[in-house]
C-alpha positions in Angstrom: -3.0 44.0 44.4 0.2 41.9 43.9 1.4 41.0 40.4 4.7 39.9 39.0 6.5 41.3 35.9 9.3 39.2 34.6 9.6 37.7 38.1 9.7 41.0 39.9 6.9 41.6 42.5 4.8 44.7 42.2 2.1 46.2 44.3 -0.7 47.9 42.3 -4.0 49.4 43.2 -7.2 47.5 42.5 -8.4 47.9 39.0 -4.9 48.3 37.6 -4.4 47.4 33.9 -1.6 45.8 32.0 -0.3 49.2 31.0 -0.1 50.2 34.7 2.0 47.1 35.4 4.4 47.8 32.5 4.7 51.4 33.4 5.6 50.6 37.0 8.1 48.0 36.1 9.7 50.0 33.3 9.6 47.0 31.0 10.3 47.5 27.3 8.1 45.9 24.7 9.4 45.9 21.1 6.8 47.2 18.6 4.4 44.6 17.6 5.6 42.1 20.2 3.3 40.0 22.5 3.0 40.1 26.2 2.6 36.9 28.1 0.0 36.7 31.0 -0.3 33.8 33.3 -3.3 33.7 35.6 -2.9 30.5 37.5 -0.5 27.5 37.6 -0.7 23.8 38.5 0.6 20.6 37.2 -0.2 16.9 37.1 1.8 13.8 36.4 1.2 11.9 33.2 2.4 8.3 32.9 4.1 7.7 29.5 5.3 4.7 27.6 8.8 6.1 27.6 11.8 4.6 29.4 15.4 5.4 29.9 17.6 2.3 29.7 20.9 3.0 31.4 23.5 0.8 29.8 27.3 0.4 30.4 27.9 2.5 27.3 25.3 5.3 28.0 21.6 5.9 27.9 18.9 4.7 25.5 15.5 6.2 25.4 12.7 4.0 24.1 9.0 4.7 23.4 6.7 1.6 23.5 3.8 1.0 21.2 0.3 0.2 22.4 0.2 -3.5 21.8 -0.2 -6.9 23.5 3.6 -6.9 24.1 3.2 -4.2 26.7 2.1 -6.7 29.3 5.2 -8.8 28.7 7.4 -5.7 29.0 5.8 -4.8 32.4 6.1 -8.4 33.7 9.7 -8.7 32.5 11.2 -5.2 33.1 12.9 -6.2 36.3 14.5 -9.2 34.6 15.5 -7.1 31.5 17.3 -4.7 33.9 20.7 -6.3 34.6 20.7 -8.5 31.4 23.8 -8.6 29.3 24.5 -8.7 25.5 23.6 -12.1 24.1 24.8 -11.2 20.6 25.9 -8.2 18.6 26.1 -7.7 14.9 25.7 -5.0 12.2 22.0 -5.9 12.2 21.3 -5.4 15.9 22.2 -6.2 19.5 20.2 -8.4 21.8 20.0 -8.5 25.6 18.7 -11.4 27.8 17.7 -14.1 28.3 14.6 -13.9 30.5 11.5 -16.1 30.7 8.2 -14.7 29.4 4.8 -15.8 28.0 5.6 -14.5 24.5 3.9 -16.2 21.6 6.3 -16.9 18.7 6.5 -18.1 15.2 9.3 -19.4 13.1 8.7 -17.1 10.2 11.3 -14.5 9.1 10.2 -10.8 9.5 11.5 -7.6 8.0 12.8 -5.1 10.6 13.8 -1.4 10.3 16.5 0.7 12.0 15.7 1.8 15.6 12.9 -0.8 16.2 12.9 -2.6 19.5 11.8 -6.2 19.2 10.9 -9.1 21.6 11.7 -12.6 20.4 12.2 -16.1 21.7 15.8 -17.2 21.0 15.9 -20.8 19.7 12.1 -20.6 19.7 12.1 -21.1 23.5 10.0 -18.8 25.7 12.5 -19.2 28.6 15.1 -17.5 26.3 13.2 -14.4 25.5 15.5 -11.5 24.5 15.1 -7.8 23.7 16.6 -6.8 20.3 17.6 -3.3 19.2 17.7 -3.1 15.4 20.7 -1.3 13.9 19.8 -1.6 10.2 17.0 -2.7 7.9 17.1 -6.5 7.4 15.0 -9.7 7.4 15.5 -12.4 10.1 13.6 -15.0 12.2 13.9 -14.0 15.9 11.1 -16.2 17.2 8.8 -13.2 17.4 5.0 -13.2 17.4 3.4 -13.6 14.0 2.8 -9.8 13.7 6.5 -9.1 14.0 7.2 -8.5 17.7 8.0 -4.8 17.5 7.7 -3.5 21.1 8.7 0.1 20.4 11.4 2.4 19.0 14.6 4.0 20.1 14.0 7.7 20.2 17.0 8.9 22.2 20.7 7.9 22.7 20.9 6.5 19.2 24.7 6.9 19.2 24.8 4.7 22.3 23.1 1.9 20.4 25.9 1.8 17.8 28.5 1.4 20.5 27.0 -1.5 22.4 29.0 -4.8 22.1 29.6 -8.1 23.9 30.2 -7.6 27.6 27.8 -4.6 27.9 24.7 -4.7 30.1 21.5 -2.9 30.9 22.3 -1.6 34.4 18.9 -0.1 35.2 15.5 1.0 33.6 13.7 4.2 34.6 10.1 5.1 33.5 9.8 8.6 32.3 7.0 10.5 34.0 6.2 13.8 32.3 4.7 16.7 34.3 2.0 18.4 32.4 1.5 22.1 33.1 -2.1 23.1 33.7 -1.8 26.8 33.2 -4.3 29.5 32.4 -2.2 31.7 30.1 -2.5 33.9 27.1 -0.5 36.2 24.7 -1.9 39.7 24.3 -1.1 43.2 23.0 -4.1 44.7 24.8 -2.6 47.1 27.4 -6.1 47.9 28.8 -6.5 44.3 30.1 -7.6 44.3 33.7 -5.2 42.5 36.1 -6.0 40.2 39.0 -4.3 39.2 42.2 -1.2 37.0 41.6 -1.0 37.4 37.8 2.4 36.8 36.2 3.3 39.1 33.3 6.2 38.2 30.9 7.6 40.8 28.5 11.0 39.6 27.4 13.0 36.4 26.7 16.7 36.5 27.6 19.2 34.3 25.9 22.9 33.6 26.6 25.2 32.7 23.7 27.4 29.6 23.7 31.1 30.4 23.4 31.7 26.9 21.7 29.6 28.0 18.7 30.9 31.5 17.8 29.6 31.5 14.2 26.2 30.0 15.1 25.9 32.5 18.0 26.5 35.3 15.5 23.8 33.8 13.2 21.4 33.9 16.2 22.4 37.6 16.9 21.7 38.4 13.2 18.2 36.8 13.5 17.4 38.8 16.6 19.2 42.0 15.6 15.9 44.0 15.7 15.4 43.0 19.4 12.7 40.6 18.4 12.2 36.9 17.7 9.6 36.1 15.1 7.9 32.7 15.7 7.1 30.9 12.4 6.1 27.5 13.6 5.5 25.7 16.9 5.2 22.0 18.0 4.9 20.3 21.3 8.7 20.3 21.7 9.9 23.5 20.0 9.3 26.9 18.5 11.1 27.9 15.3 12.0 31.0 13.3 12.6 31.1 9.5 14.0 34.6 9.1 17.3 33.2 7.9 15.9 30.0 6.3 18.2 28.5 3.6 21.2 30.6 4.8 24.2 28.2 5.3 25.8 27.7 8.7 28.5 25.3 9.8 28.0 22.7 12.6 30.0 23.7 15.7 28.5 22.3 18.9 26.8 19.0 19.6 25.0 18.6 22.9 21.6 17.5 24.2 18.8 19.8 23.1 17.5 20.4 26.6 14.6 22.7 27.4 15.7 26.3 26.5 18.4 25.2 24.1 18.7 27.3 20.9 19.9 25.4 17.8 20.5 26.2 14.2 19.9 23.5 11.6 23.1 23.1 9.6 22.1 20.5 7.1 19.1 19.1 5.2 15.6 20.4 5.0 15.2 23.5 7.1 18.8 24.7 6.7 19.2 28.0 8.6 16.1 27.5 10.7 16.4 28.5 14.4 14.8 26.2 17.0 14.1 26.9 20.6 13.3 23.7 22.6 10.4 23.5 25.0 11.1 19.9 25.9 14.3 17.9 26.3 15.5 16.1 23.1 18.7 14.3 22.4 21.5 15.8 20.4 21.4 15.7 16.6 24.3 16.0 14.1 22.2 18.5 12.0 21.5 20.8 15.0 24.3 23.0 16.4 23.5 24.3 19.9 24.3 28.1 19.8 22.6 29.6 22.8 20.2 28.9 25.7 17.2 30.7 27.1 18.0 31.8 30.7 14.6 33.5 31.4 11.2 33.9 29.8 10.6 30.4 28.7 6.9 31.0 29.4 6.9 33.4 26.4 8.3 30.7 24.1 5.7 28.2 25.3 2.7 30.4 24.7 3.8 32.0 21.4 1.8 31.1 18.3 3.0 31.2 14.6 3.2 34.8 13.3 3.8 36.4 16.7 6.9 38.4 17.7 8.7 38.2 21.1 10.9 40.8 22.6 14.3 39.3 23.2 17.6 40.3 24.8 20.7 38.3 23.9 23.9 38.3 26.0 26.6 39.3 25.3 25.3 42.1 23.0 26.3 41.9 19.4 29.5 43.7 18.4 28.5 44.9 14.9 30.5 48.0 13.8 29.7 47.9 10.1 28.2 51.3 9.0 29.5 53.1 12.1 31.9 56.0 11.8 35.5 54.9 12.3 35.8 57.3 15.2 32.8 55.9 17.1 33.8 52.3 16.4 37.3 52.9 17.8 35.9 54.6 20.9 33.4 51.8 21.5 36.0 49.0 21.3 38.5 50.9 23.5 35.7 51.4 26.1 35.3 47.6 26.2 39.0 46.9 26.6 39.3 45.4 23.1 42.5 46.1 21.1 41.5 47.6 17.8 43.5 48.4 14.6 42.2 50.4 11.7 43.1 49.8 8.1 42.2 51.6 4.9 40.9 55.2 4.6 40.9 57.0 8.0 39.7 60.5 7.2 37.0 62.3 9.2 34.3 60.8 7.1 35.6 57.2 7.3 33.0 54.5 7.9 33.6 50.9 8.9 32.8 48.4 6.1 34.4 45.2 7.4 35.5 43.8 10.8 37.8 40.9 11.5 36.9 38.6 13.1 33.2 39.1 12.2 31.8 37.1 15.1 31.1 38.7 18.5 32.2 35.7 20.5 35.5 35.6 18.7 36.2 39.3 19.3 35.4 39.0 23.0 37.5 35.8 23.3 40.6 37.3 21.5 40.1 40.9 22.8 41.1 42.1 19.4 39.5 43.3 16.2 40.7 44.8 12.9 38.5 47.4 11.2 38.5 48.2 7.5 37.1 51.6 6.5 36.4 53.7 3.5 35.0 57.2 2.7 31.3 57.6 3.5 30.8 58.6 -0.1 31.1 54.9 -1.0 28.4 53.9 1.5 25.0 54.1 -0.4 21.6 53.9 1.3 18.9 51.9 -0.5 15.2 51.4 0.1 14.1 47.8 -0.9 10.6 46.8 -1.9 10.1 43.7 0.2 6.4 43.3 -0.6 6.8 43.7 -4.3 9.8 41.5 -5.0 10.2 39.1 -2.1 11.9 36.2 -4.0 14.4 38.5 -5.8 15.2 40.3 -2.5 15.9 37.0 -0.9 18.6 36.5 -3.6 19.9 40.1 -3.3 20.1 40.1 0.5 21.9 36.7 0.3 24.6 37.7 -2.2 25.3 41.0 -0.5 25.1 39.7 3.1 22.3 42.1 4.1 20.4 39.2 5.6 22.9 39.0 8.5 24.7 42.4 8.4 23.6 46.0 8.2 25.6 46.6 5.0 27.1 44.7 2.2 29.5 45.0 -0.8 28.6 45.4 -4.5 31.6 45.3 -6.9 31.3 47.6 -9.9 31.3 45.5 -13.1 30.6 47.9 -15.9 29.7 51.6 -16.2 28.1 53.2 -19.3 26.0 56.3 -19.8 23.6 56.5 -16.9 23.8 52.8 -16.0 25.9 51.0 -13.5 26.2 47.2 -13.4 27.3 45.3 -10.3 28.4 41.6 -10.2 28.0 40.2 -6.6 30.9 38.3 -5.1 28.6 35.4 -4.2 27.2 33.3 -7.2 23.8 32.1 -6.1 21.9 31.9 -9.4 22.0 28.1 -9.3 20.1 27.8 -6.1 18.1 31.1 -5.7 14.9 31.8 -7.5 15.0 34.7 -10.0 11.7 34.3 -11.9 10.2 37.5 -13.4 8.9 39.6 -10.5 7.9 43.3 -10.3 8.8 44.1 -13.9 8.6 47.7 -15.0 5.3 48.8 -16.6 6.4 52.2 -17.7 9.5 54.5 -17.6 12.0 53.4 -15.0 12.6 56.3 -12.5 16.1 57.5 -11.8 17.7 55.8 -8.9 16.0 52.5 -9.5 17.9 49.3 -8.6 17.1 46.0 -10.2 18.2 42.4 -10.8 18.2 40.6 -14.1 15.8 37.6 -14.0 15.7 34.2 -15.8 14.7 35.8 -19.1 18.2 37.4 -19.3 21.4 35.7 -20.3 23.1 37.7 -17.5 20.8 36.5 -14.8 21.7 37.7 -11.3 23.4 41.0 -12.5 22.5 44.0 -10.3 22.0 47.4 -11.9 21.3 51.0 -11.0 19.8 53.6 -13.4 20.9 57.2 -12.7 18.4 58.7 -15.2 14.8 57.9 -16.2 14.6 55.3 -19.0 11.6 54.3 -21.1 13.2 51.3 -22.8 15.6 49.5 -20.5 15.8 48.5 -16.9 18.5 49.4 -14.4 20.5 46.2 -15.3 20.6 47.2 -19.0 17.9 44.6 -19.9 14.5 44.9 -21.5 11.6 45.3 -19.1 10.6 41.6 -19.2 14.1 40.6 -18.0 14.1 43.1 -15.2 13.0 42.7 -11.6 12.8 46.1 -9.8 13.8 45.6 -6.1 14.1 49.1 -4.8 15.7 52.6 -5.2 19.0 54.3 -4.2 18.3 57.1 -1.8 21.5 59.0 -2.7 22.2 58.3 -6.4 24.6 61.2 -6.6 27.1 59.1 -4.7 27.3 56.8 -7.7 28.0 59.3 -10.4 31.8 59.1 -10.2 32.3 55.3 -9.4 34.6 53.4 -11.7 34.8 49.8 -12.9 36.7 47.6 -10.4 35.6 49.6 -7.4 33.5 48.2 -4.6 30.6 50.3 -3.1 28.8 49.3 0.0 25.0 49.4 0.4 23.0 49.9 3.5 19.4 49.0 3.7 17.1 51.6 5.3 14.2 49.9 7.0 
């Protein structure tokens, strides 16, 4: 029996299972990740009401509405092709004229940005024109009584703003979509019986974009466990919310073609990662940071809540938490010049790398490492299920959302209590309502954040001894959100105010 695993042909005996195929191929599946199985393929064409208008300034994509004006469009499309700009203003731009059987009225109508309108210039059918609306306004264009809206501009919107006198529509192309007819499923059942010709997909592979080094690093952070968690899907994309609300700058604008990976850099959905299943035009709020080079079938069949095994190239250079000795060796083996600063004893660990982005390190072939004694690197266990909102704040201000370790400056030390004031002030936009408050004595080693009941909201504290009255941040219980525990509290007994300790989350 012949099957395919990630494009590689295998010969298996009759009655073989999915486990047999994976074993023969040596494919790695991340824990909890799905496997894609395609049983049969086919496709059929589907006529759409979408068209590309190739103008002298670039392409416009329009989608037509189901209306009586469709017949006029189909009758006139050959005449619209080749027409030139009749007039251009801040309100819109019109091409024509061409004769048609359009009905018209002399009434003014209200129009919205991106609408495509048919109207009779001078209230003469022989002077029909197609008008692209640039801004909301009211005008009498000799349109039918119901307004004359033929459709909407859905692509190439920046082209519309550049059109002016002298420009022309050079050609018009209907967009025919090919609809896949595929019998496919996502599964984790390794006992599944295989059939002749089945295609099995285990992994998605992505390639980073060197024009978006920070966004590429953001994507590497999102996939650092070797998985991509799908939180939402639509007909055109799958998205992941692991770093939702985390800020990222815009770096790279290009069309969002099938397989493009973008990060939203502004507006609602900030920090959300999108992977496109269909072509879409560029968007100033979407920075293209990578592209899928294999395994798109996995993206297309994944459902919300499912995880996908993913490999990203090049691999992330993340040296934080490594021994200085190992980090130096790793960089030298890659041909990257490396310089170490700070403490360099036998127990030195890396707590900062400059530049921080993998693509920047590879481009410059240079990195500077900052290290400190391992005694100032403290492991913590965080209670994700018990204090999710507070941990969103904590991971944000320490950088643990994107990196394996983060800084905590020591603010105040007294008795068995240590207070830390994060470098990042996020109390104005992160939620710190009461959550997981202590109900009894606070155990030694507990770590907490002061909530909205406290005047010192956002302060982080660690308690080195059991306390029956006050929480780790020195507050009463109702002002304390317990977020986890320090695994090595003895490392904190000699810290002093003004120092910075680094914490590493143990997952």
